[in-house]
DSSP file (Angstrom, degrees, kcal/mol; ACC not computed):
  #  RESIDUE AA STRUCTURE BP1 BP2  ACC     N-H-->O    O-->H-N    N-H-->O    O-->H-N    TCO  KAPPA ALPHA  PHI   PSI    X-CA   Y-CA   Z-CA
    1    1 A M              0   0    0      0, 0.0     7,-2.5     0, 0.0     2,-0.4   0.000 360.0 360.0 360.0 138.8   -6.6    7.7    2.1
    2    2 A A  B     +A    7   0A   0      5,-0.2     2,-0.2     3,-0.0     5,-0.2  -0.997 360.0 176.3-138.0 136.8   -3.4    6.8    0.2
    3    3 A W        -     0   0    0      3,-3.0     3,-0.2    -2,-0.4     5,-0.0  -0.596  53.5 -94.4-113.3-177.6    0.2    6.3    1.2
    4    4 A L  S    S+     0   0    0     -2,-0.2     3,-0.1     1,-0.2    33,-0.0   0.791 127.9  30.6 -66.2 -30.1    2.9    5.1   -1.3
    5    5 A D  S    S+     0   0    0      1,-0.1     2,-0.4    41,-0.0    -1,-0.2   0.386 120.7  48.5-112.0   4.8    2.3    1.6   -0.2
    6    6 A T        -     0   0    0     -3,-0.2    -3,-3.0     2,-0.0     2,-0.4  -0.997  46.5-170.5-148.8 142.2   -1.4    1.6    0.7
    7    7 A I  B     -A    2   0A   0     -2,-0.4     2,-0.4    -5,-0.2    -5,-0.2  -0.973  19.5-169.9-132.6 125.0   -4.8    2.7   -0.6
    8    8 A N        -     0   0    0     -7,-2.5     2,-0.5    -2,-0.4    -2,-0.0  -0.916  12.4-153.3-113.6 131.9   -7.7    2.4    1.9
    9    9 A F        -     0   0    0     -2,-0.4     2,-0.2     4,-0.0     3,-0.1  -0.929  29.1-116.6-100.2 129.0  -11.4    2.8    1.3
   10   10 A V    >   -     0   0    0     -2,-0.5     3,-1.8     1,-0.1    -2,-0.0  -0.458  35.5-103.2 -64.5 131.1  -13.4    4.0    4.2
   11   11 A K  T 3  S+     0   0    0      1,-0.3    -1,-0.1    -2,-0.2     3,-0.1  -0.291 109.0  23.3 -54.5 133.6  -16.1    1.4    5.4
   12   12 A G  T 3  S+     0   0    0      1,-0.3    -1,-0.3    -3,-0.1    -2,-0.1   0.381  82.3 151.0  88.2  -3.3  -19.6    2.5    4.2
   13   13 A L    <   +     0   0    0     -3,-1.8     2,-0.3     4,-0.1    -1,-0.3  -0.395  21.3 154.3 -64.1 132.7  -18.2    4.6    1.2
   14   14 A S    >>  +     0   0    0     -3,-0.1     3,-1.0    -2,-0.0     4,-0.8  -0.941  31.8  17.1-151.8 172.5  -20.9    4.5   -1.5
   15   15 A G  H 3> S-     0   0    0     -2,-0.3     4,-2.0     1,-0.2     3,-0.2  -0.213 120.5 -10.6  64.5-140.2  -22.3    6.4   -4.4
   16   16 A R  H 3> S+     0   0    0      1,-0.2     4,-2.2     2,-0.2    -1,-0.2   0.790 135.3  56.9 -67.9 -25.3  -20.2    9.2   -6.2
   17   17 A K  H <> S+     0   0    0     -3,-1.0     4,-2.2     2,-0.2    -1,-0.2   0.915 107.8  47.7 -73.8 -37.9  -17.6    9.2   -3.3
   18   18 A L  H  X S+     0   0    0     -4,-0.8     4,-1.9    -3,-0.2    -2,-0.2   0.866 112.4  49.8 -59.3 -40.6  -17.0    5.4   -3.9
   19   19 A E  H  X S+     0   0    0     -4,-2.0     4,-2.4     2,-0.2    -2,-0.2   0.906 111.2  47.8 -68.1 -42.1  -16.7    6.1   -7.7
   20   20 A A  H  X S+     0   0    0     -4,-2.2     4,-2.5     2,-0.2    -2,-0.2   0.907 110.5  52.6 -67.9 -38.7  -14.3    8.9   -7.2
   21   21 A A  H  X S+     0   0    0     -4,-2.2     4,-2.5     2,-0.2    -1,-0.2   0.926 111.1  47.8 -59.3 -44.1  -12.2    6.7   -4.7
   22   22 A E  H  X S+     0   0    0     -4,-1.9     4,-3.1     2,-0.2     5,-0.2   0.914 109.7  51.0 -66.8 -45.2  -12.0    4.0   -7.4
   23   23 A I  H  X S+     0   0    0     -4,-2.4     4,-2.1     1,-0.2    -1,-0.2   0.924 113.2  46.5 -57.6 -47.8  -11.0    6.3  -10.1
   24   24 A F  H  X S+     0   0    0     -4,-2.5     4,-2.7     2,-0.2    -2,-0.2   0.892 112.3  51.1 -57.5 -42.8   -8.2    7.6   -7.8
   25   25 A A  H  X S+     0   0    0     -4,-2.5     4,-2.4     2,-0.2     5,-0.3   0.963 110.3  47.5 -60.0 -57.2   -7.2    4.1   -6.9
   26   26 A N  H  X S+     0   0    0     -4,-3.1     4,-0.8     1,-0.2    -1,-0.2   0.861 113.2  49.2 -54.6 -38.9   -7.0    3.0  -10.5
   27   27 A Y  H  < S+     0   0    0     -4,-2.1     6,-0.5    -5,-0.2     3,-0.4   0.925 110.9  50.0 -64.4 -45.2   -5.0    6.1  -11.4
   28   28 A F  H  < S+     0   0    0     -4,-2.7    -2,-0.2     1,-0.2    -1,-0.2   0.876 115.3  42.0 -61.9 -39.0   -2.6    5.6   -8.5
   29   29 A I  H  < S+     0   0    0     -4,-2.4    -1,-0.2    -5,-0.1    -2,-0.2   0.575  97.0 111.0 -86.2 -12.0   -2.0    1.9   -9.4
   30   30 A G  S  X S-     0   0    0     -4,-0.8     4,-2.5    -3,-0.4     5,-0.2  -0.059  83.9-102.6 -65.9 167.1   -1.7    2.8  -13.2
   31   31 A K  H  > S+     0   0    0      1,-0.2     4,-2.6     2,-0.2     5,-0.2   0.884 114.7  56.9 -58.4 -45.9    1.4    2.6  -15.3
   32   32 A E  H  > S+     0   0    0      1,-0.2     4,-1.5     2,-0.2    -1,-0.2   0.914 115.5  35.7 -59.2 -47.0    2.1    6.4  -15.4
   33   33 A V  H  > S+     0   0    0     -6,-0.5     4,-1.8     2,-0.2    -1,-0.2   0.873 116.4  52.6 -75.1 -39.0    2.2    6.8  -11.5
   34   34 A Q  H  X S+     0   0    0     -4,-2.5     4,-2.2     1,-0.2    -2,-0.2   0.834 106.7  54.7 -65.3 -31.7    3.8    3.4  -10.9
   35   35 A N  H  X S+     0   0    0     -4,-2.6     4,-2.7     2,-0.2     5,-0.4   0.891 110.7  45.4 -66.0 -43.9    6.6    4.3  -13.5
   36   36 A R  H  X>S+     0   0    0     -4,-1.5     4,-2.0    -5,-0.2     5,-0.8   0.867 110.7  53.5 -71.5 -28.1    7.3    7.6  -11.5
   37   37 A I  H  X5S+     0   0    0     -4,-1.8     6,-1.6     3,-0.2     4,-1.0   0.950 115.7  40.8 -67.8 -47.6    7.3    5.6   -8.2
   38   38 A S  H  X5S+     0   0    0     -4,-2.2     4,-0.5     4,-0.2    -2,-0.2   0.937 126.3  30.9 -62.7 -53.4    9.9    3.2   -9.6
   39   39 A N  H  <5S+     0   0    0     -4,-2.7    -3,-0.2     2,-0.1    -2,-0.2   0.856 128.2  34.4 -80.7 -40.0   12.1    5.6  -11.5
   40   40 A E  H  <5S+     0   0    0     -4,-2.0    -3,-0.2    -5,-0.4    -2,-0.1   0.757 129.7  29.1 -93.2 -21.0   11.9    8.7   -9.4
   41   41 A L  H  <<S-     0   0    0     -4,-1.0    -3,-0.2    -5,-0.8    -2,-0.1   0.451  94.6-129.4-110.8  -2.2   11.5    7.4   -5.9
   42   42 A S     <  +     0   0    0     -4,-0.5     2,-0.3    -6,-0.2    -4,-0.2   0.917  61.9 136.1  54.3  46.5   13.4    4.1   -6.3
   43   43 A M        -     0   0    0     -6,-1.6    10,-0.4   -39,-0.0    -1,-0.2  -0.857  64.4 -94.2-118.7 159.2   10.6    2.2   -4.8
   44   44 A V        -     0   0    0     -2,-0.3     8,-0.1     8,-0.1     2,-0.1  -0.578  42.9-127.3 -73.6 125.9    9.1   -1.1   -6.0
   45   45 A P        -     0   0    0      0, 0.0   -16,-0.1     0, 0.0    -1,-0.1  -0.386   0.3-140.5 -72.8 150.6    6.1   -0.6   -8.3
   46   46 A A  S    S+     0   0    0    -16,-0.1     2,-0.5    -2,-0.1   -17,-0.1   0.741  82.6  81.2 -75.3 -27.6    2.8   -2.3   -7.6
   47   47 A S    >   -     0   0    0    -17,-0.1     3,-1.6     1,-0.1   -17,-0.0  -0.702  67.2-152.4 -92.9 127.3    2.3   -2.9  -11.2
   48   48 A K  T 3  S+     0   0    0     -2,-0.5    -1,-0.1     1,-0.3     4,-0.1   0.686  94.3  70.5 -63.0 -19.8    3.9   -5.8  -13.1
   49   49 A T  T 3  S+     0   0    0      2,-0.1    -1,-0.3     1,-0.0   -19,-0.0   0.562  88.7  72.8 -77.3  -8.0    3.7   -3.6  -16.2
   50   50 A V  S <  S-     0   0    0     -3,-1.6     2,-0.0   -16,-0.0    -1,-0.0  -0.924  86.9-120.8-109.6 130.2    6.4   -1.4  -14.9
   51   51 A P        -     0   0    0      0, 0.0     2,-0.3     0, 0.0    -2,-0.1  -0.361  30.4-113.8 -66.5 142.2   10.0   -2.4  -14.7
   52   52 A V        -     0   0    0      1,-0.1     2,-0.4    -4,-0.1    -8,-0.1  -0.564  38.0-101.7 -76.2 134.9   11.6   -2.4  -11.2
   53   53 A N    >   -     0   0    0    -10,-0.4     3,-2.3    -2,-0.3     4,-0.2  -0.439  28.3-143.4 -59.2 115.3   14.3    0.2  -10.9
   54   54 A T  G >  S+     0   0    0     -2,-0.4     3,-1.2     1,-0.3    -1,-0.2   0.584  92.6  77.5 -65.7 -10.6   17.5   -1.8  -11.2
   55   55 A I  G 3  S+     0   0    0      1,-0.2    -1,-0.3     3,-0.0     3,-0.1   0.749  87.4  62.9 -65.9 -19.9   19.3    0.4   -8.6
   56   56 A L  G <  S-     0   0    0     -3,-2.3    -1,-0.2     1,-0.3     2,-0.2   0.600 112.5-123.7 -78.2 -10.5   17.2   -1.6   -6.0
   57   57 A G    <   +     0   0    0     -3,-1.2    -1,-0.3    -4,-0.2     5,-0.1  -0.608  66.6   4.9 101.0-161.5   19.1   -4.8   -7.2
   58   58 A D    >   -     0   0    0     -2,-0.2     3,-1.7     1,-0.2     4,-0.4  -0.371  60.4-147.6 -61.5 117.4   17.6   -8.1   -8.5
   59   59 A P  T 3  S+     0   0    0      0, 0.0     3,-0.5     0, 0.0     4,-0.4   0.780  97.6  59.9 -59.8 -24.2   13.8   -7.6   -8.8
   60   60 A D  T 3  S+     0   0    0      1,-0.2    -2,-0.1     2,-0.1    -3,-0.0   0.658 110.9  40.1 -75.3 -13.4   13.3  -11.3   -7.9
   61   61 A K  S <  S+     0   0    0     -3,-1.7     3,-0.3     1,-0.1    -1,-0.2   0.285  86.6  92.2-117.2   5.4   15.0  -10.8   -4.6
   62   62 A I  S    S+     0   0    0     -3,-0.5     2,-0.9    -4,-0.4    -2,-0.1   0.894  84.6  51.2 -71.2 -38.0   13.7   -7.5   -3.4
   63   63 A L  S    S+     0   0    0     -4,-0.4     2,-0.3     3,-0.0    -1,-0.2  -0.721  74.4 170.7-106.2  83.2   10.7   -9.0   -1.4
   64   64 A N    >   -     0   0    0     -2,-0.9     3,-2.0    -3,-0.3     4,-0.2  -0.731  41.4-124.6 -91.0 144.7   12.2  -11.6    0.9
   65   65 A E  G >  S+     0   0    0     -2,-0.3     3,-1.7     1,-0.3    -1,-0.1   0.824 109.3  62.9 -55.2 -36.4   10.2  -13.2    3.6
   66   66 A N  G 3  S+     0   0    0      1,-0.3    -1,-0.3     3,-0.0    -3,-0.0   0.500  92.3  66.3 -74.6   2.3   12.7  -12.3    6.2
   67   67 A M  G <  S+     0   0    0     -3,-2.0     2,-0.4     2,-0.1    -1,-0.3   0.467  91.0  78.0 -97.7  -4.8   12.0   -8.6    5.4
   68   68 A F  S <  S-     0   0    0     -3,-1.7    -5,-0.0    -4,-0.2     0, 0.0  -0.852  79.8-123.2-110.5 142.6    8.4   -8.7    6.8
   69   69 A V        -     0   0    0     -2,-0.4     3,-0.1     1,-0.1    -2,-0.1  -0.645  36.9-124.5 -74.9 132.6    7.1   -8.7   10.4
   70   70 A P        -     0   0    0      0, 0.0    -1,-0.1     0, 0.0     7,-0.0  -0.455  35.2 -84.4 -76.0 158.5    5.0  -11.9   10.9
   71   71 A P        -     0   0    0      0, 0.0     6,-0.0     0, 0.0     3,-0.0  -0.357  30.8-142.8 -59.2 145.1    1.4  -11.6   12.1
   72   72 A M  S    S+     0   0    0     -3,-0.1     2,-0.3    -2,-0.0     3,-0.0   0.662  79.2  45.8 -85.5 -21.5    1.1  -11.3   15.8
   73   73 A I  S >> S-     0   0    0      1,-0.1     3,-1.1     0, 0.0     4,-0.8  -0.929  80.0-122.5-125.5 150.0   -2.2  -13.5   16.2
   74   74 A K  H >> S+     0   0    0     -2,-0.3     3,-1.0     1,-0.2     4,-0.7   0.848 108.8  60.5 -54.2 -37.7   -3.2  -16.6   14.7
   75   75 A E  H 34 S+     0   0    0      1,-0.3     3,-0.5     2,-0.2    -1,-0.2   0.782  97.7  60.3 -64.2 -26.2   -6.3  -15.2   13.1
   76   76 A A  H <4 S+     0   0    0     -3,-1.1    -1,-0.3     1,-0.2    -2,-0.2   0.806 100.6  54.9 -71.0 -27.4   -4.2  -12.9   11.1
   77   77 A M  H <<        0   0    0     -3,-1.0    -1,-0.2    -4,-0.8    -2,-0.2   0.660 360.0 360.0 -80.0 -16.0   -2.4  -15.8    9.5
   78   78 A D     <        0   0    0     -4,-0.7    -1,-0.2    -3,-0.5    -2,-0.1   0.510 360.0 360.0 -79.9 360.0   -5.7  -17.4    8.2
């Protein structure tokens, strides 16, 4: 399963299905797709090889800690 910000592998995936999932994940995080995400969707790319769309502002200030919800339980913070 893939969202624009998440790629999940189902537990127990193996064999050719795992191989296909890895190929897709590598394509999804590759330069071509990440460039489209940055330029056409104005989202922050996951890849450092792709420049951040400057319409978003200063790339060094896009991901501030105050923009994230903290973990709800201590175990999630370990």
